[in-house]
C-alpha positions in Angstrom: 89.7 105.4 89.5 94.0 105.7 88.3 95.1 108.1 86.2 98.5 107.0 84.5 99.7 109.2 81.7 103.1 109.0 82.3 104.3 105.9 81.5 103.9 103.3 78.4 104.4 99.7 78.6 105.3 97.9 75.8 107.5 99.0 72.4 104.5 97.1 70.7 102.2 99.8 71.3 104.4 102.7 71.3 102.8 104.8 74.5 99.8 103.9 76.8 97.7 106.6 78.1 95.1 106.5 81.0 91.9 108.5 80.0 90.0 110.8 82.6 86.9 112.5 82.6 86.6 115.3 80.6 86.4 118.7 82.2 83.2 120.4 82.5 82.9 124.0 81.5 80.9 126.3 83.5 78.5 126.3 81.1 78.1 123.1 80.4 78.4 122.4 84.4 75.3 125.0 84.7 72.9 122.9 82.3 73.1 119.3 83.0 71.6 116.9 85.3 72.9 117.1 88.8 73.7 113.4 88.6 76.2 113.8 85.6 78.7 116.4 86.8 81.0 115.3 89.6 83.5 116.6 91.1 87.6 115.3 91.8 90.9 115.8 92.7 94.4 114.3 91.5 96.5 112.5 94.2 99.9 110.6 94.3 99.3 107.0 94.8 103.2 106.6 96.6 104.1 109.1 99.3 107.2 110.5 99.1 110.3 108.6 99.8 111.4 108.7 103.4 115.6 108.5 102.0 116.6 111.0 99.2 118.1 107.5 97.4 114.6 105.7 97.2 112.3 105.8 94.5 109.4 106.9 94.0 106.0 105.1 92.1 104.3 107.8 89.5 100.5 106.0 90.0 98.1 109.0 90.4 94.6 108.5 91.5 91.7 110.6 90.6 89.5 110.1 94.0 85.4 111.7 93.9 85.2 114.8 96.5 82.2 117.1 97.5 81.8 120.0 95.7 83.7 122.9 96.7 86.2 121.1 98.1 89.5 122.9 97.7 91.4 122.1 94.2 88.2 119.9 92.7 87.2 120.2 89.0 84.4 119.3 87.4 83.9 116.3 84.8 81.4 114.0 83.9 82.0 110.6 81.5 82.6 111.4 77.8 83.1 109.2 75.2 85.6 111.4 73.9 87.9 110.2 76.9 87.2 106.3 76.7 84.7 103.7 77.0 86.0 102.0 80.4 83.7 100.8 82.6 84.9 103.3 85.1 85.0 106.1 82.7 88.9 106.2 81.1 90.0 104.0 78.0 89.2 100.2 77.5 91.7 98.3 75.4 89.9 98.7 72.5 89.7 102.3 72.3 93.6 102.6 72.7 94.0 99.8 70.1 91.7 101.7 67.5 93.3 105.4 68.4 97.0 104.1 68.1 96.0 101.5 65.2 97.6 98.2 66.8 96.5 94.6 66.8 96.2 93.8 71.1 95.2 90.1 70.4 98.0 89.7 68.1 99.9 85.7 68.8 103.3 87.3 69.4 106.4 86.0 71.5 107.1 88.6 73.7 108.0 88.8 77.7 107.5 91.9 79.5 108.8 92.2 82.7 107.5 94.8 85.1 109.7 95.9 87.6 108.2 97.1 91.2 109.3 96.9 94.6 107.4 95.3 97.3 104.7 92.3 97.4 101.0 92.7 95.6 99.4 89.2 96.6 96.6 90.1 94.8 98.1 90.8 91.2 96.8 87.4 89.3 93.4 88.3 91.1 92.9 91.2 90.1 94.2 90.5 86.0 92.2 88.0 86.2 89.1 90.4 87.3 90.0 92.6 84.5 90.6 90.0 81.5 87.0 88.8 82.5 85.7 92.7 82.5 87.0 93.0 78.8 86.6 89.6 77.4 90.7 89.4 77.2 92.0 85.6 77.0 92.0 83.9 80.5 95.6 83.7 82.2 97.4 80.5 81.7 100.0 79.4 84.0 102.3 80.5 81.5 101.1 84.2 80.8 102.0 85.6 84.4 104.4 84.9 86.6 105.8 86.8 89.7 108.7 86.4 91.6 111.1 87.9 93.5 114.3 90.1 92.9 116.3 87.6 92.6 114.1 85.7 90.2 112.6 83.2 92.7 109.0 82.2 93.4 109.7 82.5 97.2 110.0 84.2 99.3 108.4 87.4 98.1 108.4 90.6 99.9 106.7 92.2 102.0 103.2 93.4 100.8 102.4 97.4 100.9 99.0 98.9 99.7 100.8 101.6 97.9 103.1 98.9 95.7 99.9 96.5 95.2 98.4 100.0 93.4 101.0 100.9 91.0 101.8 97.0 90.1 97.9 96.7 89.6 97.7 99.3 87.0 101.2 98.3 85.3 100.0 94.6 84.7 96.6 95.6 83.3 98.0 98.2 81.0 100.4 95.9 79.7 97.9 93.2 79.4 95.3 96.1 77.7 97.5 96.6 75.0 99.3 92.9 74.4 97.1 90.3 75.0 99.1 87.6 74.1 102.4 88.5 76.0 103.7 86.9 79.0 103.6 89.1 82.1 106.5 88.7 84.0 106.3 90.2 87.3 109.5 91.3 89.3 109.0 92.7 93.1 111.9 94.2 94.6 112.4 93.9 98.4 112.8 97.5 98.7 112.3 100.5 96.8 116.7 101.6 97.4 118.7 101.7 94.4 120.6 98.3 95.6 117.4 96.5 95.3 116.2 98.2 92.1 119.8 97.5 90.6 118.9 93.7 91.1 115.6 93.4 90.1 115.7 95.1 87.3 119.3 93.1 85.8 117.3 89.8 86.8 114.0 91.4 84.5 116.8 91.3 81.2 118.3 87.6 82.7 115.0 85.7 82.7 114.4 86.6 79.0 112.5 90.5 79.2 112.0 91.7 75.3 111.1 95.1 77.3 110.7 96.0 81.0 108.9 98.7 82.1 109.7 101.1 84.8 106.7 103.3 86.5 109.2 104.9 89.0 112.0 107.7 89.4 114.4 109.4 91.7 116.6 112.7 90.8 119.1 111.9 88.3 121.9 112.6 90.8 121.4 110.0 92.8 122.0 107.5 89.9 125.0 105.2 91.1 127.4 103.5 88.5 125.4 100.0 89.3 122.1 101.3 88.7 123.2 102.7 85.1 124.5 99.5 84.2 121.4 97.9 85.2 119.2 99.9 83.2 121.7 99.3 79.8 121.0 95.5 78.6 121.3 95.8 74.6 118.7 94.6 73.0 116.1 95.2 75.5 113.4 98.3 74.8 113.7 99.7 78.3 110.9 102.4 79.1 110.6 104.4 81.8 108.4 107.2 83.2 109.2 111.1 83.7 106.9 110.9 86.4 103.8 113.2 87.7 105.4 116.3 88.6 105.9 118.7 85.5 109.4 119.7 84.1 112.0 119.5 87.1 109.4 118.5 89.6 107.7 122.1 89.6 105.2 120.9 91.9 107.6 120.6 95.0 108.0 124.0 94.9 104.6 125.0 95.2 103.8 122.2 98.3 106.9 124.0 99.3 108.9 120.8 99.6 111.1 122.2 97.2 112.3 120.8 93.8 115.5 118.8 92.9 115.8 121.1 89.9 116.9 118.3 87.5 114.9 115.1 85.6 114.2 111.9 87.4 116.4 109.1 86.5 116.0 106.5 84.7 113.9 108.1 82.5 117.0 110.6 81.7 119.7 107.7 81.0 120.4 107.8 77.1 119.9 103.7 77.7 116.2 103.7 78.7 113.2 105.5 76.6 111.6 108.0 78.2 108.3 108.4 78.5 106.0 111.6 79.3 102.4 112.1 79.3 99.5 113.3 77.0 96.0 113.9 76.9 94.3 111.7 74.5 90.9 113.1 72.2 89.1 110.0 70.8 86.8 111.0 67.7 83.1 109.6 67.6 84.1 106.7 65.8 86.9 106.1 68.4 89.9 107.5 66.4 92.7 109.3 67.6 91.3 113.2 67.4 94.1 114.9 69.0 96.5 114.2 71.9 98.9 117.0 73.6 100.8 117.4 76.6 99.5 116.2 80.0 99.3 119.3 82.5 96.5 119.4 84.6 98.1 122.5 86.8 97.3 124.7 84.2 99.2 127.4 82.1 102.2 128.5 84.2 101.2 125.8 86.3 98.9 128.4 88.2 96.4 125.7 89.0 99.2 123.6 91.1 100.0 127.1 92.9 96.8 128.0 94.3 94.9 124.3 94.6 97.9 121.7 94.7 99.5 119.4 92.4 97.3 117.9 90.1 100.1 116.5 87.8 101.5 117.3 84.9 104.0 115.1 82.8 107.6 115.5 83.7 110.7 116.1 82.3 114.2 118.5 82.2 117.3 118.8 80.6 119.9 116.4 81.8 123.1 117.8 83.2 124.4 113.9 84.0 124.3 112.8 80.0 125.3 114.4 77.3 122.1 114.3 74.5 123.2 111.9 71.6 122.8 113.0 67.8 119.6 110.5 67.6 118.0 111.7 70.8 115.5 114.4 71.1 114.6 116.3 74.3 111.0 115.7 74.1 109.7 113.7 77.0 108.0 111.4 75.0 110.9 110.3 73.4 113.6 110.7 75.5 114.6 113.6 78.5 118.7 112.7 78.4 119.8 116.5 77.3 118.1 119.3 75.9 121.4 119.8 73.2 
């Protein structure tokens, strides 16, 4: 199961949070039927970039493992965490929790920028639509182009990127059944190619541009800064999956950048942090708290390896504006 608690795809829906099943307390695990209890670890979908100026995608996957596996946690499906086919939130769960009409007739284009090609993007989206009874895709409801806005040639295919792309596309369709989705595939996760793709998304008429990736803000060039600044277009970006200033990297010995992720730290971008949503028995929102699988003081991350926590941090490049908040769900730019 894919986990995404760090990224919103639409201004219309305000937030997208992919749910997990609830952790099982020791007393519940002991008394529950064996078949009802599972064990899992959370793992990043994308590997660390080969070069410092490259971007990394922020998808995570919940992987079932055997009991006793280092870092494993117990869980079992719960209605408080959604009614999706394999756990997590369904489109109806999200719409009810946040009080919006996902099936409204709208004239919006949501662009998703990623890199490399997902050859099964439309096929997988069609399966998703059928599974949840959503409108069938048409020749205009979904489009895919390369970073220059052309239907071909498309970049090379990548399993990692395909997983991220499928998650992003289905997240958008879950919260907006009738939006037009435009997938813009960059050639590589480099600053130069991402800048071209972002500008292409804006040029082709996107109302919102969704970005599920990041790089330490010190790597952001003037070309990148301009690419993520388009007046009248809502640009959203994930704050990351590894805690404040990517603290998880310190725990696993790879060091930390001691800086927030770009583009989420840009004052021209809506930075979206991760939350843990719980539903009532009637499907409304019961509570919503910060996403932190690593536990208090990041202890779980230090002992068991990174299980994920919302990113964020105070920018040293961008001065906080008067209308900004330092809360990661809205903006990480500055902490004045």
